[in-house]
C-alpha positions in Angstrom: -7.7 -20.8 -35.9 -6.4 -17.8 -34.0 -3.4 -15.7 -34.7 -1.8 -16.3 -31.3 1.6 -16.1 -29.7 2.5 -18.4 -26.8 5.1 -17.1 -24.3 6.2 -19.8 -21.8 6.7 -19.2 -18.1 9.1 -21.9 -16.9 8.6 -21.5 -13.2 7.7 -24.2 -10.6 4.5 -25.0 -12.5 5.2 -24.1 -16.2 2.4 -22.4 -18.1 1.9 -20.3 -21.2 0.8 -16.7 -21.7 -1.3 -16.7 -24.9 -1.5 -13.4 -26.8 -3.9 -12.9 -29.7 -7.5 -12.5 -30.6 -10.5 -14.7 -30.1 -8.9 -16.8 -27.4 -11.9 -18.0 -25.4 -11.8 -21.4 -27.0 -8.5 -22.0 -25.2 -10.1 -21.8 -21.7 -11.5 -25.4 -21.3 -8.1 -27.0 -22.1 -6.4 -24.7 -19.5 -9.0 -25.7 -16.8 -7.9 -29.3 -17.4 -9.5 -32.6 -16.8 -11.4 -33.3 -13.6 -12.6 -29.7 -13.1 -16.4 -29.7 -12.6 -17.1 -26.3 -11.1 -15.7 -23.0 -12.2 -16.1 -19.6 -10.5 -15.7 -16.6 -12.9 -14.7 -13.5 -10.9 -15.3 -10.3 -12.7 -15.7 -6.6 -11.8 -19.0 -4.9 -12.1 -17.9 -3.0 -15.2 -17.3 -6.3 -16.9 -20.4 -8.1 -15.7 -21.6 -8.8 -19.2 -18.2 -10.3 -20.1 -18.1 -12.4 -17.0 -21.6 -13.7 -17.7 -20.7 -14.5 -21.3 -17.7 -16.5 -20.2 -19.8 -18.3 -17.6 -22.4 -19.2 -20.2 -19.8 -20.5 -22.6 -18.4 -22.7 -19.9 -21.8 -24.1 -19.2 -22.2 -24.9 -22.9 -18.8 -26.7 -22.6 -20.3 -28.9 -19.8 -19.0 -27.1 -16.7 -21.0 -26.0 -13.7 -20.1 -22.3 -13.7 -21.0 -19.3 -11.6 -20.1 -15.7 -11.9 -19.0 -13.6 -8.9 -19.3 -9.8 -9.4 -16.8 -7.8 -7.4 -16.2 -4.0 -7.1 -14.2 -2.2 -9.8 -10.5 -1.3 -9.5 -8.7 -1.3 -6.2 -11.9 -1.5 -4.2 -11.9 -5.2 -5.1 -8.7 -5.9 -3.3 -9.9 -6.0 0.3 -10.4 -8.7 2.9 -14.1 -8.1 2.8 -14.4 -8.9 -0.9 -12.1 -11.9 -0.5 -14.4 -13.1 2.3 -17.4 -12.7 0.1 -15.8 -14.8 -2.6 -14.9 -17.5 0.0 -18.4 -17.6 1.2 -19.8 -18.1 -2.3 -17.3 -20.9 -3.0 -18.3 -22.6 0.2 -22.0 -22.3 -0.5 -21.4 -23.7 -4.0 -19.5 -26.7 -2.8 -16.2 -25.9 -4.5 -13.6 -28.6 -4.0 -9.8 -28.8 -4.5 -10.4 -30.1 -8.0 -12.5 -27.1 -9.1 -11.2 -23.9 -10.6 -11.3 -20.1 -10.6 -11.1 -17.8 -13.6 -10.2 -14.1 -13.0 -11.4 -11.7 -15.7 -10.5 -8.0 -15.7 -7.7 -5.6 -14.9 -4.9 -6.2 -12.5 -6.9 -5.5 -9.4 -9.4 -8.2 -10.3 -6.8 -10.8 -11.2 -4.8 -10.1 -8.1 -8.0 -10.7 -6.0 -9.0 -13.8 -7.9 -5.5 -15.2 -7.7 -5.5 -14.6 -3.9 -8.9 -16.3 -3.5 -7.6 -19.3 -5.6 -4.4 -19.5 -3.5 -6.3 -19.5 -0.2 -9.4 -21.6 -0.9 -8.6 -25.1 0.3 -4.9 -24.1 0.3 -4.9 -23.6 -3.5 -7.1 -24.5 -6.4 -6.5 -24.2 -10.2 -6.6 -20.7 -11.6 -6.7 -19.1 -15.0 -6.4 -15.3 -15.7 -8.0 -13.4 -18.5 -6.6 -9.9 -18.3 -8.6 -7.2 -20.1 -6.2 -4.3 -19.7 -2.7 -3.5 -20.8 -1.6 -3.4 -17.2 -3.1 -6.8 -16.5 -1.5 -8.3 -19.6 2.0 -7.1 -19.1 2.2 -7.3 -15.3 -0.5 -8.3 -12.8 -1.8 -11.5 -14.6 1.7 -13.0 -15.1 4.1 -14.2 -12.5 2.0 -15.8 -9.7 1.9 -12.9 -7.3 -1.5 -12.4 -5.8 -2.7 -10.1 -3.0 -5.1 -7.7 -1.4 -4.5 -4.3 0.2 -4.8 -3.3 3.9 -4.8 0.1 5.5 -1.1 -0.1 6.1 -0.3 -0.5 2.4 -0.7 -2.1 -1.0 -0.4 -5.9 -1.5 0.8 -6.5 2.0 -1.4 -9.6 2.3 -0.9 -12.1 -0.5 0.5 -15.4 -1.7 2.5 -16.9 -4.6 0.1 -18.9 -6.7 0.8 -19.6 -10.4 -2.0 -19.7 -12.9 -2.6 -22.6 -15.1 -2.5 -20.2 -18.0 -3.1 -16.6 -19.0 -5.2 -15.6 -22.0 -4.4 -12.1 -23.3 -7.2 -11.4 -25.8 -6.3 -8.1 -27.5 -9.8 -7.6 -28.6 -10.6 -6.7 -25.0 -8.6 -3.5 -25.4 -11.0 -2.1 -27.9 -13.3 -0.8 -25.2 -10.5 0.1 -22.7 -10.5 3.9 -22.0 -7.5 5.5 -23.5 -6.2 6.8 -20.2 -6.3 3.3 -18.8 -4.4 1.9 -21.8 -1.8 4.6 -21.5 -1.4 4.1 -17.8 -0.8 0.3 -18.3 2.0 1.1 -20.7 4.1 2.3 -17.8 4.8 -1.3 -16.8 5.9 -2.1 -20.4 8.2 0.9 -20.4 9.7 -0.4 -17.1 10.5 -3.7 -18.9 12.3 -1.7 -21.6 14.3 0.3 -19.1 15.5 -2.6 -17.1 15.9 -5.3 -19.7 14.6 -5.0 -23.3 15.5 -1.7 -24.8 13.7 -2.5 -28.0 10.5 -1.6 -26.2 11.8 1.9 -25.7 12.6 2.1 -29.5 9.1 1.0 -30.4 7.6 3.7 -28.2 10.0 6.5 -29.3 9.6 5.7 -33.0 5.8 6.1 -33.0 4.2 6.8 -29.5 0.8 7.4 -31.0 0.7 4.0 -32.6 1.6 2.3 -29.3 -1.6 3.9 -27.8 -3.9 2.4 -30.5 -5.5 -0.8 -29.2 -5.3 -2.6 -32.6 -1.9 -1.5 -33.5 0.7 -4.1 -34.4 3.2 -1.9 -32.6 1.2 -2.1 -29.4 1.1 -5.9 -29.7 4.9 -6.0 -30.1 5.3 -3.9 -26.9 2.9 -6.1 -25.0 4.5 -9.4 -26.1 8.0 -8.1 -25.4 7.0 -6.9 -22.0 5.4 -10.2 -21.2 8.5 -12.0 -22.4 10.7 -10.0 -20.0 8.5 -10.7 -17.0 8.2 -14.4 -18.0 12.0 -14.7 -18.1 12.5 -12.9 -14.8 9.9 -14.9 -12.8 11.1 -18.2 -14.4 14.4 -17.6 -12.6 13.1 -16.2 -9.3 9.4 -16.9 -8.8 9.3 -16.2 -5.0 11.7 -13.3 -4.9 14.2 -15.3 -2.9 16.8 -12.7 -2.8 19.6 -11.8 -0.3 21.4 -8.6 0.4 22.8 -7.1 -2.8 21.2 -9.8 -5.0 18.8 -8.7 -7.7 16.4 -11.3 -9.1 12.6 -10.8 -9.4 13.1 -7.6 -7.5 14.2 -6.0 -10.8 10.4 -5.8 -11.6 10.0 -3.4 -8.7 11.8 -0.6 -10.7 9.9 2.6 -9.8 7.5 0.8 -7.4 8.8 1.9 -4.0 8.1 5.5 -4.7 5.1 4.7 -7.0 3.4 2.6 -4.3 4.0 5.4 -1.8 2.2 7.8 -4.2 -0.7 5.4 -4.5 -1.0 5.1 -0.7 -0.8 8.8 0.0 -3.4 9.4 -2.7 -5.6 6.7 -1.3 -5.4 4.8 -4.6 -7.1 7.6 -6.5 -4.1 7.6 -8.8 -3.9 4.9 -11.5 -1.1 2.4 -10.8 0.7 3.1 -14.0 0.7 6.9 -13.5 2.2 6.4 -10.0 4.8 4.0 -11.3 5.7 6.4 -14.1 6.6 9.1 -11.6 8.3 6.4 -9.5 10.6 5.6 -12.4 11.6 9.2 -12.9 12.2 9.5 -9.1 14.7 6.5 -9.1 16.3 7.8 -12.2 17.0 11.1 -10.5 18.2 9.2 -7.4 20.6 7.1 -9.5 21.9 10.3 -11.2 22.5 11.9 -7.8 24.3 8.8 -6.6 26.6 8.9 -9.7 25.1 5.8 -11.4 23.1 7.2 -14.2 24.0 10.1 -16.5 21.8 13.0 -17.5 20.9 11.4 -20.8 19.5 8.4 -19.0 17.3 10.6 -16.9 16.2 12.5 -20.0 15.3 9.3 -21.7 13.0 8.4 -18.8 11.2 11.7 -19.1 11.0 11.5 -22.9 9.6 8.0 -23.3 7.1 8.4 -20.5 6.1 11.9 -21.5 5.7 10.9 -25.2 3.0 8.4 -24.1 1.2 11.1 -22.0 2.3 9.6 -18.6 3.1 11.9 -15.7 6.8 12.6 -14.8 6.3 14.8 -11.7 4.3 14.9 -8.4 3.1 17.6 -6.1 5.6 19.0 -3.7 5.1 19.3 0.1 4.3 15.6 0.6 7.7 14.2 1.4 7.1 13.2 5.0 4.0 11.2 4.0 5.8 9.6 1.1 8.8 8.6 3.1 6.6 7.1 5.8 4.8 5.1 3.1 8.1 3.9 1.6 9.3 2.7 5.0 6.1 0.5 5.3 6.5 -0.9 1.8 7.0 -4.7 1.6 10.3 -4.2 -0.4 11.9 -2.6 2.7 14.2 -4.9 4.8 14.0 -3.9 8.4 14.8 -0.1 8.5 16.7 -0.4 5.2 15.1 1.2 2.2 16.0 -0.6 -1.1 15.6 0.8 -4.5 16.1 -0.8 -7.9 18.2 1.7 -9.9 20.0 1.8 -13.2 23.7 2.0 -13.9 22.9 2.8 -17.5 19.7 1.9 -19.4 19.2 -1.9 -19.3 21.6 -2.4 -16.4 19.7 -2.6 -13.1 21.2 -2.9 -9.7 20.2 -2.4 -6.0 20.8 0.7 -4.1 20.4 -0.1 -0.4 20.1 2.5 2.4 20.9 5.6 0.3 21.8 8.8 2.1 18.6 10.6 3.3 19.8 13.7 1.6 19.8 12.0 -1.8 16.3 10.8 -1.2 15.1 14.3 -0.5 17.0 15.8 -3.4 15.6 13.3 -5.8 12.1 14.2 -4.6 12.8 17.9 -5.3 13.7 16.9 -8.9 10.2 15.3 -9.5 8.2 17.8 -7.5 5.8 19.8 -9.6 
């Protein structure tokens, strides 16, 4: 019997996100009846984990193979996706077979995209092994790969059959990766559930301990925020001035630009941390957020050890990257901003002078 929490995602195809310890026994039921073959996609760094899951599936009566892919963002390429398609074809995978994605957000993004595109969609289960994967990438049905023009520009909406967040996996996660992943949890606190911010501010050191009950609370609350948002707007079907799933992009327009300019050598969470401070400064300059709101951003992120500034002298490159971002509509830049903590709204086409001024506020 596991000590687990089930968080429902009530989207087009309802599923649960299960949080706890020792969850591997839940996998066969999620794969469902009729599945004969299973492809476990795992990064090289987790090759042993992927093989253990494959072996367990074989013991459960499945035909299982393990596909090893590059670590991190290097996995999210058309070449790696094509490699996975090739293996599935050679192994005779049909529409009733399934894919399991094991690893961080990059791996689950890739595995979900492969599942979405193989035979126009096969069953898919995610087993995230990082904080970032648990609170963000593995939940919500967005899958994708990167291209030279930008991050996640090629992708599909493909909901998993379930998500298994086994907290034991965090024991071996490097501290800097754990901390970086918390940026997405803080985002959920800033836009929706302010109790997350209180949990961090009351004891930031506990939140960065893998086996801390406080970290588990933060993870579960962040997952609940994302589950609620995507349940109401799975495919980001928004119009001008309407804020649905797009609320989850808080800090991402500027953060993705940093990732692209840095050629993905920055961790996603670190870039999003600076991105949130940037839009906080932008909201302050636009008269929407007071000084205290900006200070709270810097405090909660800084207390966790996340960056709150970025090198100066890169504005032209960053602006060009933001204009290529998938959240842009035509030539109109769109930013999710706050009119007070917990009260997000859209800021469309802000004055270029405000954009430059906000960059000056976060320049190191």
